[in-house]
N, C-alpha and C positions, 0 to 999 in steps of 0.2 A: 492640551494632550494629556499636561500632569495628572488626570481623572484618570487616568485610563490603569488594568490591575494586571497582571498578568498571573496568568492561572496555575502560573510555581516560581516565584517571589523566587526559589535558586537563582531562573533563569538572568533576570537583571542583570550580571557581571559576567555575564559566558560568554568566551575567545573563540570565532571564529578563520577557521581554516578557508582564505580562499586565494588557490597557486601558489605555492609554496610560505603564506603567511600567517599567522597568528592575529586575527584584530577583534580589539572590545567589540562587545556587541552596535555599540552608538556608530562605530567605522565601517559594517563588512557590509560593503555598498560591490556594484562590480558597476561594471560604462557602461554605460545607454546606451552604446554602442555594440552591448557585445549581443549575440543571438537569442538569450532570452527571452531579454528588452524590446527587440527587433520582430521576433513575429514566435517565442515559445521557443524555439530552439533548442531541442534541450529535452538529455537521457536522465531520470534519476534512477536510487531504491531508497525505500524505504530501510532501517536495522537497528536489531533490539541491543542491549547492551543486555542481559541478563548474568549477576553469581560475577562478575569477570571473565564473559567470556560473549563474544558478539555471536550472535546463533547465528546461522546458515551462511555463513559470508559468501563461504566460495559459488552458494545459487546462485547468490544476488548480483557476484562482481562477475557467474556466465552470464546473467545477463544485462547487466549491464556495459557489456563488451559488445556482444551480438546487437543490441538496439544500435549502440556507438558504430560499431562493420555496420547492419544495416542503410542505417542513415548518412552513410559515405562523409560521417570524421575524418581528420586524419590527424597524425602524431598524436594518439590514445596512449596515455597514461599509460602503464602498465596496471596490472593487479597487486605488485608490489608495489609498486609507487603511491596507488590508494591507499593499500595497506596503508603504510606509515605516515601517511597523511593522516587517516582514519585515530592509529593509534595516540598519534602526537594532539590532536585534535583533545581526543579520553582524556590521557597526562596532565595534561594542561587546565583539565579546566576539572581533575579529579573524580570520572567521571564507572564508574563501575559497574554500577550498577544501575536499576533505576529508570534507566535512558534511550531515547528515539535517538533516529541520525538520518539528518533529508540528505544525501550524500546525493546532492548535481555535475551530473556534466554538457558544457552546455561548447556548441562548437566555438564559440570563441568570439571575439572582436571584429568587428568591422573597421574598414579604412573608411568605407564612410554608407549613410545610410543607405540599404540595397537589401535586395531578401534574393538577392542572387549566392550564394555558397566562393565565388570563385572571389566577396571582398574577402573572406574570410583567412585574412595570413596572420593570424597573430599562433593563432594554436589555439586548443580547446581550455576553456576555465576550470580547475572543478571543484566545487566547492561542499567542503563541511558542516552541514552543521544541527549540533549535535546539543539537542532539551535533556533538563530532566521533567519524564511524564511517564507516572506508570503506565504499567498495561494498562484499557480502558478493564478490563477486566478485573484486574486489581480494584478500581477506581468505584466500579459500580457490584462488586463481590457479592449482598448482600441484595441486588437484582435479580430475582430469580422468572419475575412473569416475563424480561427482555424483552425487546428496540418492537415499536411500532412500524411500520412501513409502510406505503403508500407503493400504487403503482401508476411510475411517472411521466407523461406525452417524451421526453424525448428517447429519441433511441440511440440504442449504442451502433456507433459505425462499424460495419461491417466490410469484413476485411477490399474487397473490390473501392476500395473510397480510403480507405489508409487500416494498416494488418495491425490486431488486437496485443501481435506478441512484442514489439512495439513501443519498451515502455519509455514515449514523449508525456513533453509538459506538456502536452495539447489538452487540452483537461473542460473545454469549454463545454460539451456536455455535459462531462459528469454534473460538472458543477448548478450549471443550469437547473440540472437533474433535483440537485442540494436545496437550490433555491425553490423547487417547488418543495421539498418536504417543507421546508421550515415554515413560504409558508401554514400550509398543511398544521402543523405546529406536531411532528413525525419524528422521526430520528436517519430515516434513510427514508430511499428510492431507487426501487424495483424500477432500472433500465433491460425489457425489451430489446429483440431482434428488432428489422428490419421488417419480418416475418413476423411477428406475436410471439415465436416468443422464448421465453426468461435468456434474458445475457447476467446479468451479475447487478449486488444494489451499487451506488450511482459510490463508491469506495471502497466496494470490498466484493467479492466471490461469496456466493450463496445455492448452498446446501437446503437437498428435503429430504425428509423421511419419509419412505410408505411402506407401510408395513414388515420392517427392520430392516429394505432395502435400503440404504440412501445414494440418492443420484444428484445429482451437479448438472449443466449447461455444458455440452462442447465447446470448447474455446474455439471459439473461433469469432463469434464479437466479439470478446470477454478478457483479457489481457488472464492470460493460464499461471494467481498467483503460487510467489514461493509455499502459503501455508494453506493453499486451496492441493501440491501437488502433494505436498504432507501426506495432509488427511487420506488424498485416494490409496496413498504410499499404508497407515498406519490402520487404516481396513480389510489390505487382502494380506498383513501380517499382521492380523488382528483377527482373521475371516467374517467377517466384515461383510454382507456384500454390496460392495458397489459399484456401480457404474455412473456413467456419461451418455448422454441423450436429449434430442430435447426436449422439453419439458412444458406444455402450451400453462392459458395463463389460473384453469379451470383447475388442472394439476395442481399449480404450485397453492389455489384452493382449501387442494384436497387433503396436503401433505398430517402427519401422522406430524412431523415434530418440519423445522426450517431452523436456518445457522445459518452464522457468514463468518467466512474465516479473513485475514488478514495482519499482516502486524506486526499495529499498532491492537487495531482490534483481539484476537488471537481467533478464541473460537466465541459469539457472541450469538447466544439462545434467541427469535424469533415472536414477537406471539403476537400476534395477528400483518397482515398489510389489508388493504386496504376495508379499512374497518371488521372480514372475518377470521374466527380469529382461527391457528395455525394451533389442533389438538384443545390441547383441557386450557393451552395462554400462560401454562406457563412452559417450563424444562425439561425435555421429554432424555427416555432415558436414555439412548443412543446420540443422542451431544453429552450427554453428561461422562459420557463413557468417551466418549473423543477426546470434549477435559483434559480430560486424566492423564492421552495419553501423552495430547502434545503437551500437556505441561510436563509432566516426565520428559520428554526430545529437550523443548525449554531447560531443565536441568540439567542436564551428564549431559551434555554435546554444544557445541562453540569452539571458538576462532576464540584460544585464551589469551589477556591479555597480557603485553611484557612489561608492566609494570605491577 
């Protein structure tokens, strides 16, 4: 294992918060009896720190609380308690910028290995994993041609199977789609719903531009992402036509522009899907303008760190 290279060497000695204790990276572990190990029984959020502020923190914590409640977690920590854990973790690591946080709340440890939540008698496990990780747009700032995608054969779960509004840790569908993208040598995969309409990319929401109108799939079989919601709001605020609709495969291929949205990737332009060039294969003017609007938000809003 000595030949493994971290993407960012600054993360070699980070400290990770687990249930009130900060552990060195090599000691940061959860029990084999924890529900996240036993069945992926957990909820999570991805957060980003910009220039001493946690961006969209309240929105992410609201979704975490809603997801945990929908999953019938008990003894859910309060937002105040979660904020304390976040602040202490960032302070211990000296992180005020270029930071991504994986915030996880599991159902907690079980008294015996079993699927029934009634054997969860310890309360939830709260994990704060903060890493040095600049936004992908900063890493790929000169990449104007955008992402290459394929359409995955793996379908996104419909709400009659599992409600996508629960931000849970059962991500096998998305991982299988990403495996297909890796095998095809592209950046990501577009996942369709069970009726064959566009849902999202394997790790991000997706938007299309047709004749200046911004379109994104209904959040029925996809996560209603925080960044996705911001982009819809920014469109309305700045007079850009924006709508949620069912989007077919043919409409996807014929888009003038396409971009994905997420906390990690922010707004990333898409150059081609299934070998079809999107527009002229370059970042389009609507995508570029919305990126600027989003960037301004990251610079002017957020929860200030108390240190």
